[in-house]
C-alpha positions in Angstrom: -49.4 126.8 26.7 -50.7 123.0 27.7 -54.4 122.4 27.8 -55.7 121.2 31.0 -58.2 118.4 31.5 -61.8 119.3 32.1 -61.8 118.3 35.6 -58.4 119.9 36.8 -58.8 123.2 38.4 -55.8 125.4 39.3 -55.8 126.8 43.0 -56.8 130.6 43.4 -54.1 132.8 44.3 -54.5 134.2 47.7 -54.1 138.0 46.4 -57.2 137.2 44.1 -59.2 135.8 46.9 -58.4 139.0 48.7 -59.4 141.3 45.7 -62.6 139.4 45.2 -63.7 139.7 48.7 -65.6 143.0 49.1 -66.2 142.5 53.0 -62.6 141.7 53.6 -61.5 144.7 51.5 -63.9 146.9 53.5 -62.4 145.4 56.8 -58.9 146.0 55.8 -60.0 149.7 54.6 -61.4 150.4 58.1 -59.0 148.5 60.3 -55.7 149.7 58.7 -56.5 153.5 58.9 -57.7 152.9 62.5 -54.5 151.2 63.5 -52.3 153.8 61.9 -54.0 156.6 63.6 -53.9 154.9 67.0 -50.1 154.4 66.5 -49.5 157.9 65.1 -51.7 159.2 68.4 -49.5 157.4 70.8 -46.3 158.6 69.1 -47.7 162.4 69.4 -48.5 161.7 73.0 -45.1 160.3 73.9 -43.5 163.1 72.2 -45.1 165.7 74.4 -42.4 167.2 76.7 -43.1 166.7 80.4 -44.1 169.7 82.3 -41.6 171.2 85.1 
C-alpha cells in the first residue's frame, strides 16, 4: 500500500457520510416506516371489496 502525501486526503465515501450522521439516520428511521405504512394502508383500502 502506497503512502500518501501529508496534505492529500481521500474523499469520504457517501455511505460513511450517511452512517456518521445521526440526524440523517433519525430522519431515515422515521420517514421510511411512515412511507411504508402509508403505502400498506393504501393497499389495504384498495383491497376492500365494493359494497353491493
